C-alpha positions as CSV (number, residue, x, y, z in Angstrom):
1,X,50.0,39.6,-37.8
2,X,48.0,39.5,-34.5
3,X,44.5,38.6,-35.1
4,X,41.9,38.8,-32.3
5,X,38.6,37.4,-32.2
6,X,35.9,39.5,-30.9
7,X,33.6,37.7,-28.5
8,X,29.9,37.6,-30.2
9,X,27.0,38.5,-28.1
10,X,25.8,35.0,-28.6
11,X,28.3,33.2,-27.0
12,X,27.0,33.1,-23.5
13,X,23.7,32.3,-22.2
14,X,21.3,35.1,-21.1
15,X,19.6,35.3,-17.6
16,X,16.1,34.4,-19.1
17,X,17.7,31.3,-20.8
18,X,19.2,30.2,-17.5
19,X,15.9,30.9,-15.7
20,X,14.0,28.9,-18.2
21,X,16.3,26.1,-17.9
22,X,16.2,25.8,-14.3
23,X,12.5,25.7,-14.3
24,X,12.3,23.0,-16.8
25,X,14.8,21.1,-14.5
26,X,12.6,21.8,-11.3
27,X,9.5,20.7,-13.1
28,X,11.3,17.5,-14.3
29,X,12.7,16.9,-10.4
30,X,9.3,17.5,-9.1
31,X,7.9,14.6,-11.6
32,X,10.6,12.3,-10.3
33,X,9.9,13.2,-6.5
34,X,6.2,12.2,-7.2
35,X,6.9,8.9,-8.6
36,X,9.5,8.1,-5.8
37,X,7.1,9.3,-3.1
38,X,4.0,7.2,-4.7
39,X,6.3,4.2,-4.8
40,X,7.4,4.3,-1.4
41,X,3.7,4.5,-0.2
42,X,2.6,1.7,-2.4
43,X,5.4,-0.5,-1.1
44,X,4.4,0.3,2.4
45,X,0.5,-0.4,1.7
46,X,1.5,-3.8,0.0
47,X,3.6,-4.8,2.9
48,X,0.8,-4.1,5.2
49,X,-1.9,-5.7,3.0
50,X,0.3,-8.8,2.9
51,X,0.8,-8.8,6.6
52,X,-3.0,-8.6,7.4
53,X,-3.9,-11.0,4.7
54,X,-1.6,-13.5,6.5
55,X,-3.2,-13.1,9.5
56,X,-6.6,-13.6,7.9
57,X,-5.3,-16.8,6.3
58,X,-4.2,-18.0,9.9
59,X,-7.5,-17.2,11.2
60,X,-9.3,-19.2,8.5
61,X,-7.1,-22.0,8.8
62,X,-7.6,-22.3,12.5
63,X,-11.3,-22.0,12.0
64,X,-11.5,-25.0,9.5
65,X,-9.2,-27.2,11.8
66,X,-10.8,-26.2,15.1
67,X,-14.4,-25.3,14.2
68,X,-15.4,-24.7,17.6
69,X,-12.8,-22.4,18.8
70,X,-13.7,-18.7,19.8
71,X,-11.6,-15.9,18.7
72,X,-10.3,-12.7,20.3
73,X,-12.1,-9.7,18.5
74,X,-8.6,-7.8,18.4
75,X,-4.9,-8.4,19.2
76,X,-2.0,-6.0,19.8
77,X,0.9,-6.8,17.3
78,X,4.4,-5.5,18.3
79,X,5.3,-3.0,15.6
80,X,2.2,-3.1,13.8
81,X,-0.3,-2.0,16.1
82,X,-4.1,-3.3,16.7
83,X,-5.6,-5.9,14.6
84,X,-9.1,-6.2,14.6
85,X,-11.3,-9.4,13.4
86,X,-15.0,-9.3,12.8
87,X,-16.7,-12.4,11.7
88,X,-20.3,-12.6,10.2
89,X,-21.8,-15.9,9.8
90,X,-24.8,-16.6,7.8
91,X,-26.6,-19.7,6.9
92,X,-26.8,-20.9,3.5
93,X,-29.5,-22.7,1.5
94,X,-27.5,-25.8,1.7
95,X,-28.3,-27.7,5.1
96,X,-25.5,-27.7,7.7
97,X,-23.3,-25.2,5.6
98,X,-22.7,-21.7,6.9
99,X,-21.0,-18.9,5.2
100,X,-18.5,-16.8,7.2
101,X,-17.0,-13.5,6.3
102,X,-14.1,-12.7,8.0
103,X,-12.8,-9.1,8.2
104,X,-9.3,-8.1,9.3
105,X,-8.5,-4.7,9.7
106,X,-5.3,-2.9,10.8
107,X,-4.4,1.1,10.8
108,X,-3.5,0.8,7.2
109,X,-5.0,-2.0,5.4
110,X,-8.3,-4.4,5.4
111,X,-8.7,-7.8,4.1
112,X,-12.1,-9.5,3.6
113,X,-12.4,-13.3,3.3
114,X,-15.2,-15.5,2.6
115,X,-15.3,-19.1,3.5
116,X,-17.9,-21.9,4.1
117,X,-17.8,-24.1,7.3
118,X,-19.9,-26.9,8.0
119,X,-22.0,-27.1,11.2
C-alpha cells in the first residue's frame, strides 16, 4: 500500500501574509532605529553639556580665587569649536556683594551659573 499525502492549500504562506509580516517587521525596525538615533543624540549632547559645565566651573573658581582677573570673552578649543563667556554683574541689596551671572555657550550647549562675589 502506497499512501500519498496530498499537500493542502494552507501549508504555505500566501503573498499577502508575507507582505504583512515584512510590513510589521519594518515598523518595528523603524522604532528601534528611532530609539538608537535618539540615544546617540542625547549622549553627544550630554558630553557637550558636561564639557561646557566644566569650563564654566573653572571660570567661577578662577573668579572666586582671583576676583580682579579679567576674562577673555571667547576661546577656541581644539575639537570643540568656539566657547563664549558672557558675564553680567548686578549689585545686590547687601552692601559689598555683587550677583554674577555667567553664561557659557558652545555650538551645541549652554550653561548658566549664578554666584555671588564680594567687592
